[in-house]
N, C-alpha and C positions, 0 to 999 in steps of 0.2 A: 303106426304105419301105412297099413294095406286100407285104412277107413279113408284114412283122407285122399290117398289113389284113386281108390274110389267114387271122389266125389271133384279130379281131378278140374272132369270139364264143364261141371260148374261152374266152379271156382274159374276155370278159364272165364269161362262167357262177362260172369260179375265183371272182372275189373276192366274187360274190355269195352264191357257194354255203359260202363262209367267213361273210359277215356274215351269215346266216340258219341257220347249224350254230350262234350266237353266240347268236341271238331264242330258236331255241329252248328254251334253259334258262328265257325274261323269265316273272315271273309275272303273268299279269293279273289282279287285285286290278277288276273291273268285276263281276262277278258270280259267283256260285258255284251251278253245275247239276253234274247226276249227272255221276259220274267216265266215262262215255262222249260226251259235252255234252264237259266242258268236252277234254279228249286234241282232239276233232273241233273246238272252236271255235282252241284252239294251232293245230291243223293248218290250219285257214281263215284266219287270223292270217298265221303264215309265210308263207303261200303268196299271200298280197294284195298285204300288206307286198313281196315278191320281184314280183311282176309288178310294182309302183309303183315299185321303184328301177329293173328293168330298159326303164321308158320305154312300157309296155303300154296307160298309157293316155295322149289327150293333156290339157293345162290348161284346166280349163272342161268335159271332158268327165260325162255323168252316171253313178253309179255305184248298180246297181238292185239289190236285191236278189236279185232271183229270173232274170235272167238270168246276175249275177255264181254266183246257188248253184249253176247250170244246169254250169256250167264248169268249177266246182270240187267235183261233185259230193257237195253239200251239200243242209242243209237250210237253209229262211231263215235260223230262228234264230242257230246261231253267223254269219252271212255278219254279219245287223245286228249283232248284240252285237265283230265282226268290227274293223268299220266304227265304232264308239263308241268304240273303243281308238284304230283307222288319227286320228280326229277327235283326240283325246286328246293324239295321239305328234307332230298338225302334221301329218300327211305329207295330207289331205285333209280339204278345208270341207262344211262345210252349203251346199244346193244351195239359188238363191229360191225353188223350185219346190217347195221336201221333200226329202227325202233328202241325198245327198250325192253330193257333185260331186271331180274331180282339178284339186285349185289347182297354181299355180304361184309357182318358187322362185326370190329373185333370187339372183344370185348374191352378193350382198351375208352373206346367209342364212345359203348354204355353209362365206365364208369364214370370219363368224362362228361360227362352229358346230364347224368344224376349232380355229382362233385359241381356244376355252373346251377343246378336246379337248386341248389342249398344256398349258394351267392346267392342266387335273381330272390328265394324266399326269407331269406338273410337280412336283403335289403327292404323287402315290403314290409318285414315284422316291424324292421329298425325305422322309415318312414313312419309306420302307425305310432308307434312307443313315441318318435318326435312331432307327431304333425299332432294325433291326439286322432283315439277310435269312439266312434260314435255308441249310445247305449244302445239302438241295435246289436251294432257285430259284436259287442262284450256278450250281449246275451246270447246271440246266437252263437259264439268261440263257447261259449260257458254250455249252452246245450249239447254241444260238441263234447265239451271236457264226462260233462252224465252220462251221457253212451257212451263211450268208448270205457270212463270206468265201469258202467255195467256189463261191460265184453270180456274185460277184462283181468278183472278186480274177484278172481271164482280159481278154484283150483285147478280146477282144466276145462277150457273149453270147447263150446259143440265147434257144429258150424254153423247154426247157426248165427254163434256170436261171431267165426272170424266174418261170416259176410257180415250183418252187423259192424264188427268197426270199417271195413272196407269200405263203404259205405258213407259212415262219421269221417271218414282220413282224408277220404278228397274233398268233401264236403266243407271239411274245419282248414284244408289247402283253399282250395278255392273260394273261401274267404279272407283269408290273408290276401292273396294275390287282387282278388276283387274291391275289399276295403282300404287298399293303400291307393286308389286310383293314381295310380304309375299309370297312362297305357299304357306305354314301351317295355315297362315292366311287362304288365302282361302278352305284349305282341312273343316278345320273346320267351314265356312259360306256353306260350301253344305252339309256342313251335318245338319245344320242349315238351312237350305232350304228344309231342307226334310220332317221337323217336322210339325206339325198341327198348321199351323196360326203362321210362326212364322221369314215367309217371308218377306221382303219390304211392297209387298200392299196386306197382305191376307185381314188385317183385314178393310179393305178399302169400300167391301160391307157395314159392319157395320155403319160405317162413316159416308157413304150417306145418309142413311134412315134418320140420324138425319137433312138435311134441313139445314137453318144459322143456329144452331151451329153443326156440324160437314164440313158445307164450312167456318166456322170461325177456325175449330181446320187445315183443311185443308191451312186457311193461315198459320197458327201460322206453322207448319210443314215446308212450302214452303219458309219461314223467316230463318229457320234454314237452310235449305239448301244454300240460300245465305249466309249465316253465315259461314256454314265450307268449302266455294270454298273462303272465304274471307282469311281464316286464310289459309287456305291450301300455299296462295298466297302470302302472309304476313310469314311465315316462321314462324308460330307461333301455334308449337304443342299441346305445352300443351291444350289450348283454342281449338284447330280440335277436338281432345279427351273427351273435358266435352260435348260441342259442340252435336258429336256424341253417346253418352252414351244417351246425355237426349233426342236428338229427336227423342229417341223410347216411350220417357212414353205417346207419343197419342198413339204410340198401344195397348199400358198396358191400357189405361183408355176405348177405342171403346173395346178392352175384359171386361171389366167392365162391359160394358153399353150393351155386349153383354148381361154377364149371368143373367143380371137384368133383361132381357126380351127377354127371351129365346125361348118362339112362335115365334117371331120376328126374334130373329139369325138365328134357324130351318131354314129357311125361305130363308132368305138370301141367308145361310151361312149353310149348310146339314151335310157337315162335324164337325158340333158344336155341333150332334147327341152324339158324341164318348167323347167329355169332359165334365166332372161331376166337381163338389166341386166351393164354394168359395176360392179365392185368396189369402194370408195372408196382412194383413191390411199395 
């Protein structure tokens, strides 16, 4: 237990790095400035979202343009535009005194986002099964399965094994979403990935703290990866969709575990300070 706590900061950085890299690909359509300003706006947006998900701001904290601009080394205009985008994403809210403030999330919001992710990924897997996946995509998915097998199929997982699993897990889910070819689904998933603890690997630091039980949960999750690929290869659309929806239940179990141990959760995932309340049974 203590060994995992000692490396929790590395876990947080790794999981959020994967999410932030995906966010760089998002197209923000609120404003069309010159190329240099657009690049700065995207950079500021990614930095602010990253700070939010790391728990850098507490609920109710005012997000003033000038201090944020100084903190990020940017001008006020891209900060203002980034705040507008973050409000649109639901990560912050308008302050009664003007401007924006950090909002509090309920645990039910997080659980709902995780469940919606399962529906979206399940439908993406169904499309791949029914429309047919390319040979290259199937090779890439099998590479992920092999990498995951090496990480989890051993008596005890090291930190390097957990880190390898995070990278494999994020790539696996990205391949499913990119491979389905449905732009509308991809946009929904982009939005979900920007929500606290809703991305594929967001809750894995909590799972790592469970030692043997967490290891078993990870094995089960990876068995589901295998079953999803098998369903896609066999053209079993309904089965692929059901597996995608079932797959996120482990993430919801991790959320419940975190809510039952708030001090440990805040240590492993500082962003949990933004979450309050219990999920519905």
